[in-house]
Structures are given as C-alpha cells and as structure tokens.
Steps between C-alpha positions, in 0.01 A plus 500: 500500500637840401430853616447824310878538448518164325704347783386201707285579800680388813240609758127545460215542744133483414220613733737467792346547846691488828390486861635545851253282684158648421647830373527524124810690389505439123202506264523338157853610410606437139874538447760399246880499499681408180853373463757778508263758647511716806145565620430750782216460744420837655240611751455658841571322826235230551411473133582130486840508333686288753205267533520442126865399523442276801225319311709451190795359697291257700475676838123542465269235355334531159321264258749321276342644186514864624880519455715368216878488504685409181166376355414267787241548780678594819242648738538349843840346428740497792749787510811282491371321190449832328862596580616177335292594191668838482304749712668709772385796707684782670263562791396834644721580796785277366455234773864391522612229742650701788727218622666454157769696322443671169648208310302244699181693431581493128574128510159434651349612173667212319356223716206443264659652189359430158709248304639691205828556316476876564491493881592803704812459712634695796746670269215606270317662791821666618557637150150650506542642853874540568450633857363160600832332430670748729240429772455127437617403852281758671168412663218550250312738729814702584489666159330821392146474370614525141763232544244275666275547199787399273540181706130426472511539122817298477351222712207478258733497198695208649196282422553590126143624444318533172252728677619742768234665721623820666290636783560864596874489447541878542307516828680714759817545294684818401455617141866432409469142628172451313671610182777241545253217568279586204805521276549129567158395371583525125813290563282237671263496205793456265574171681159369395267592785161668452421744777191612694580816696251605770537863603315789662750733327328538164777694329771252596292200396394639163858599415604133477171340388395385160137489620315570824196398699347739753320337794228676703316324781600154379401552136688599184393859443723573199759332279713627217846601383699784661491806278176393333274562797453852640610593847142611575368154411766335721427735786128426479558124490751518789279697737161376375381841386 
C-alpha cells in the first residue's frame, strides 16, 4: 500500500479510539505516515498527541485493525514486539534509567533491536551527538536537559527503528539546544527511519515536517503540508476556534 507521495505506507490508523479506563481520549483518528517522511503532530496540551503515540507503540490497547504497521494489523500488539518490528519512541520527559551511565542507557535500546544489516551502533550515536561520547561514563541523569534528550533519542536509535516516534523532544530546553536536536532529525531520516514528531511548538514542528496533523480534543482538526495551509487555519484548528 502506498501513500500520496508514492512511497510505501509504514504506519496507518483508521477510526482509532483510545481510552483511559472509561475516559475516551481519542476519537476516530485517521493518520498516515509514508516511508521517508517526517510527519508532525501538533496541538495544545491535552489534545491527545501523546495518547496517540502510546496507542501506536502498544502502551494503550486498540483493536488490531485500527493500526497497521508495514501493511500488517498491529493494534494491541505488545510494545517489545513492536520494537522488534522496527518501532521506537522517545518518550516525553526522557525517562532515562537513573542508575545507569549514558552508555548503559544507550545499550538498553539495543536489547530488542530490529534485525537488520543497517543497525545503529554506539559509534553511530556518538557521531550524531558527540557530547555523549565525552559524557559516556557519566550517570544518565547527571547531564543537562538537552544532553538527556540526546541520550533518549540515541537509546531509541539503538533499536534500529524504521519508525521513530518523538514525543515533545523540545520540552523545557533552551532554543540553542532545541536547534541542535532538531538538526539531527534529517540525519536520522537519511538512515532510513520515518519520523512522527509530536510538538506543542508549531513553528519548530512545521519547519522539519513534510506533512502535519493538528489534534484538538482527541480528534484530527486539520491536516496538510507546511506552507500550503494558512497560519489562520492552523491557529483555528489548534485552539478550536
């Protein structure tokens, strides 16, 4: 199955709902990520962006047919199985292992790595984020916020993902650090990963995205290509005006 750009569709959701107990957080979300794309998911706090990623990567339940990865139903599949298929997430808040060093945190990402000839190695991650090689013996949580975010991204890359889900990777970071982290995303895409970038920072997300989805109260309120949709339309979809 191919998308609008003619490339294979690597992730698709159809009428995806998600719940926390009796509370419904997503309502009929249709979404598509094609090979080689970076797709941004924007929206205000509480719009359902992180819930969407958690459902895709198996942390929340969903009917098998509501999510397809690489052309196969994957809704409800266990998270570690999805990692082996080629899906990895950089979680909001980084969530490093505080008792492990930087290098040990990175190595944890390879435990369930996808079997491929183009696997990411420690040296590949260090080439992407050179400061991590300098700090590789430091405790993961002894780093600055930006360096911790680099570790979280590097840990995800160590599983050699085909789909990388990035949840609020600029949250709480200084603008210069955000610039360095976002500069790494095209290099990750060059290695064969397709990216979903969840952000509240609309400008930052649209700068790197081929397409975007705006979420508002658990629903897709707008989708399109950056530069082809007006700022007024995006603002209305973002705030629900």
